[in-house]
N, C-alpha and C positions, 0 to 999 in steps of 0.2 A: 508617349507612355501608353502601354497596352491596356486593354480593358481589365485584364487580370491584375496588373500592377495598380491600376487606379482603384479597384475594389479593395485590394489589400491595404492601400494607404488610407482609404476611408474607414476601414475596419479599425486600423491602429489609431487613427485620429479620434474615433468614437470611444475606443477603449481608454485613451489618454484623457479624454474629457470626463470620464467617470472616475478619475484617480481619487478625488476627495471622497466620493461615495464608497469606493472600494476600501479605502482606509477606514472609514467610519464603520462599515459593516464588519470588517476584520477585527477591529478593536472591540466592538460590541460583543462579538462572538468570543474573543479572547478573554474578555472580562467575565463572561458567563459560560464557562466550560461545563460539559456534562460527560460522564463516563459512558462507555459502550452499552447500548441497549437502554440507556436512561436519558436520551437526548430529547425529552418532551418539550422543554422550553425552546430549544433550538429549532425543533421541527415546527412549533407554533409560530416562531418568528419568521421562518422561511415561508410557511403557508400564508401568513398574513401579507408578506411582501408580494408573493406571486399573485395573490388574489387582487391586491391593489393595482397590479399591472394588467389585469384583465385575463389572467390565466386561470385554468381550472385544475388545481393540484389533485392528483390521485394518491390517496393514502390507504394502502391495504396492509400495512404493517404498523406496529405501534409507533415507531419513531423514524420511519423512512417515507419518502414521497417522491413522486415525479410529476412533471408537467410537460406538455407538448406545445411547441410553437410551430404552427403551420404557415409556411410561406405561401404567397399568392402568385409567385412568378411561375412561368411554364417550366416544366422539368425537361432536361435534355433527353431526347429519345422518347419522351412521353411517359416514362416510368418514374413515378414519384418514390423517392427513397426516404428512409428514416435513419438518422444517425443519433445514437445515444451519447451523451457527454456526462461523465460521472464525477461527483465530488464526495469525499468522506467527511463526516460531520462530528465525530466523537473526539474526546480528549483523553488524557492519560492520568493515572493515579500518582501524580508527582506534585510536590509542594513547590510553587514557583518562588525563585529567589530574585527575579527582576524587580526593579523599583519603579516600573512604568506607572503612569497615572491609570492606565487601563489594565494593570496586572490582574490576575485572577482574583475574583471576589470569593472564591470557594477554596478554603484551605484544603490542601491535599489533592486538588484537581487542577490540571493545567493543559492548555494547548501547547504541548512541547514537541509537536511533529509537523506543524504547519497546516493542520486540517482547517483551522479558522481561515487561513488564506485561501485554501482550495474552495471552501464554501463561498467566500466573498467573490472569488474569480467566477464561479458558476453563476452567481447572481449577476455579475457583470456581463457574462455571455448572454444571459436572458435579456438584459436591457439592450444590449447591442443588437441582437437579432430582432427584437420587437421594433426597434427604430428602423430596421432595414427589411422589414417583413415583406414589403411589396417586391423586393428583389430576390427573396429567398426561394430557391427552386426545390423545396421539399420540406420535410418535417425534422425538427431537432427535439429530441427528448432529453430533458434535464433530470438527471438522477441524483437525488440527495440521499446518500446511503449512510446508515448508522453502522457503528461497531466494526470498523476496520481493525481496531487494535486488540480485539479479543476473539479468540476462537469460540465458535466456528466461523465467526465473521458475519457481517451483515449482508454480504453479496448473495449467498445462497438464499437467504430469506427474501431478498428483493426479486431474485430470479423466479423463485417459486410463486411469488405474488403476481408475476406477469410483466415485470419491468422490461423484459427484452422482447415481448410479443410484437411482431411486425418490424423489429429493428434489423437493419442491414449490417451496420458496423457500430462498434463502440470504442470510444477514446477517453483518455484521462491523463492527468499529469500529477506530478509530485514536486512541490517546492523543495529545492535540494541545497543543503548547506555545504556540499562539497564543490559546488560550481558557483562562480561569481555571478552577480546580477548582470544580465545582458547576454548570458550564454545558455544554451540548452543542449541536452545530450539524449541520444536514443540509440538503440541497436536492434537489428532484426533478430528474430529467434529468441532463445532464452535470455531474459534480462534480469529477472529476480527469481530467487530460489524457493523451493518448498520450505515450509516452516513447521517442522514437527517437534514435539517435545516428548520426554520420557521420564519415568520414575522407576528406579530399581530399588526394591526392598530386600534386605537380607535379614534373615532370622537365624540366630545361633542359640547359644545357651550361656546365659550370664554366669558370672562367678567372681571370685576374689582374684585381684591382680597378682597375688602371690602364689596362686594355684592354677596356672593356665591349663594344666593337663586335665583339669576337671571341668573345663568350659569349652565352648565353641565360640571363638572370637569373631563376631560379626564385623567388627571394625577392620580387622586384618583381612578378612575375606573381601569386603567391599574395596579395600585399598588395592588388592590384586586385580579386582575388576577394573578399577580406574586405569591401572597400568595397561591391562590388556585392551581396553577400549581405545586407548591412544594409538594402538597399532592397526585398527580397523581400516582407516582411510589410507594409511601408508602401505599396508600389506594385503588388503582384501579388495580395494577399489582400483579399477583401471586408472593409472596415473594421468591419462588424458581426459578423465571425467572429474570435474571439480566437485568436491564434497567437504563438508565440515561435520565433525562429531565433537561436541563440547560438553564436558561434565561441569556444570555450573555450581552445584552445591553438594556438600558431603556432611551429613549429620549422623553422629554416632557418639555414644558414651555419655555418662552422667557424672563421673568423678575420676580422679587420677588413679585410684586403686581398685576400680571395678572394670571387669571385662565386659564389653558391650554385648548385650543380647540382641540388639537390633541396630541396623544401619540403613540409611536412605541416601540415594544419589539422585539428582535431577539434572537434566541437560537438554540439549537441542541437537537436531540433525538437519543439515541443509544440503540439498542436492538440486540438480537441474533436470534429471530424467528419472523415470520410474524404475528402470533396471538397476541403477545405482542405489536407489532407495531400497529396493528389495534386497540387494546384496548386504547392505548395512544392517537392516533389520534382522536378517537371518544370522549374520555374524554376532550381533548383540545377544540374540536368543541363546546361541551356543555358549558364549562367554558366561552369561549369567547362570545358565544351568550347570555347565561343567565346573566352573570355579566354585560354585556353592557345594556341589557334590564332593569336590576334592577336600573341602574344609569340613565336611559333615554338616553343612548348614542348608538352609532352604533359600532359594533365590527366586524372585518374581520380577518380571519386566512388564511394566505397563507403558506401552508405546502408543502415543496418540498422533494420528495423522492430521496435520494441519493444512494450511493453504497449499494448493498445487503450485508448480513452477509457473511463473508469468512468462508467456511466450508470445512475442510480438509477431503479428502477421507481416510478412515482408512487404507486400504491396501497400498496406496502410502505413507502415513505417516510412516508406518513400514519400507518401503524401505528407506526413508529418514533417519530414525533412524539408520538403519544398516550401511548406508553410513557414517554417522557422527562418529559412534563408530569405524568403520574400518579405516577411513581416519584420524580422529583427535584424536582418543584414547577413551578408554572405559569411562573415567571420563569426557569427553567433553560434553556428552549429558545430558541436564537437562530438567525436565518437567516444562513447563510454563503454567500459567493460561491464559485463554482467556483475550484479551485486548480490551478495549472499543474504540480504534481508528478504523478508517475505511480505506479500501484499495480496489482499484478497480480491483485487481487481482481476487476478488470474482466473477466477471463476467465470467472469464475463467472457474472457478470451477462450475459454473451453466451449462456449456456446456460440459465439459470433466472432468473425474476423475483427481485429482491432489492434490497438497499440497504446503504449503508455510512455510518457515523456518525463524526463527529469528537467525541471526548469530552475536555473540558477537563482539563488536568493541569498547569497553570501556577500556581506559587506561589513568589514571590520569597523568602518567609520561609524556605523550605527549599532554596533554590538552584535551583528548577525553573523557570528562565526563559530558559535558553539554547536556541537553535534546534536543530531536529533535525539530526543528523549533526555536531554540535559535540563536541569532546573533553571538554567539561564538561556535556554533556547529562544530565539526569535527569528523572524524573517525580515529581509529588506523589503519594505512595502513598495519600493519602486519596481519590484518584479511583478506586482499584481496586474498592471495594464498589459504587460507582455503575455501573461497567462490568458487573459481575456482574448487578446488579439489572435494568439496562436491557436487556441482551441476553436475560436470562431472561424478562422480561415481554414483550418483543417476540416472541420465539419462541413463547411461550404464546398470545399473541393470533393469531399466524399459524396455529397448530395449530387454533384455534377458527374458522379461515376468515375472519378479519377482512379480509385483503387481497383475497380473492376477492369478498367482499361489497362492498367499496368499488369494485372494478373493475366489478362488475355494475351497481351504482348509477350509475356514471358513464357507462355506455353509453347 
C-alpha cells in the first residue's frame, strides 16, 4: 500500500468515524433554517463549534465567517500553500412537507437544497484536519458563506471582506439529487450557468373590451413579446452555445371586459459565456422596444445580471477526480454534463483557480429522491462522510502542489 493510499484510507476512516456527529449537525441545521443574509443563529452555532475546537473564527460580515487550520508538517518544496474549502449555509423560503422529527421548526423556511449537509460536511472537514494537523503540509481555510440562494449572493461579500487573501486554490461541492449516493461528478470548464433575471413592463392605454380601437392593449403587446422572446435562443444564438431564455410569469388585466393598461413579464436567462449573454440581452432590448412601438405602447426591460458562469479549472478538476477515485473507488467517478442552474461559487473561481463537485445524495429507500427546492427534498445522510473525505483529500493534494504540477506538465 502506497503512502498516498494509506493517507486516503485514514482520511476516509476518520470521516466515517464522524458519521453520527455529521448527522447530528445536519439535523440541527435542518431544524433551524435561516434565509439568505439572516443566518445569525447558524453563524453563532458555527462560531461556537469552531472556538470549542481551538480555532479562531474570523467574522467580517454579519453572517459569514472563516477559520484557518495550519498544519505543522513540512511543505513540499518549502512553499506553504493555502486552500480554501467553502460551504453555503442559507435556506429557502419553502414550507417543508416532510414529517421528520427534525423537520424545519420555522414555517415557510426550509433547507431544501442541501446546504445543511454542506455545512455539516465542512465541520467534518475541520474535525478531520484538526486530528491530522501534524501531517498537514499547509493551511486550509474553512469558508462558511451566507446567501447562496439570493442575489447578489454572499460570495462577493466574503471576497470583499478578505476571505481569499493568501489563498492559492478554492474548492467546494454540492450534494446532488440527480446522482446516487456513492457517486460523484465533475467536468472541467463551464459546469454551471449564469443566473440572470429580468422584468419587462408594458404600458398601454386601458379601455372597454367592446371598444378595442380606443385603447392600446398591453396584454396583446406583451403576448407578442413572449412569442418573439421564444425565438431568441433558436434564431439569434449560435446553436453550438447552450442558452436558456424562460418567461416564467405573465401578469395583465383585471376583468374579462377590460383592456389591460399594463402587463408585466418576468423570467430568467442562462448561458455559459459572456458573448452569448450579450447577444441575448441585445436581442431582448430590440424586441421590447420595437414590439411596444408597433402597438403604440411603452416597453421597459429591467435586466439584472446575476451569478457568472461557474468555470472549473482543468488542473484542479483533475485533482478532484483523483481524490474521488482514491477515496470512493474507481467506479464512483462519473462525467457530468454542464448544468443550467446557477451557483455563486462562480465568484470565487473568477478570483482563484478551483473547482466544484457534484456529490451524489440520492437514495429512494430513505426518501432522498425529490428535486432540489422541492418541499419534500432531503439528502441521504450516508453521503456526508464521503463529502468530508473527498474535500479533505482534495485539499491535501492541492497543498502538496498537485494542481500546480499538473498545470506545469500541460504547458
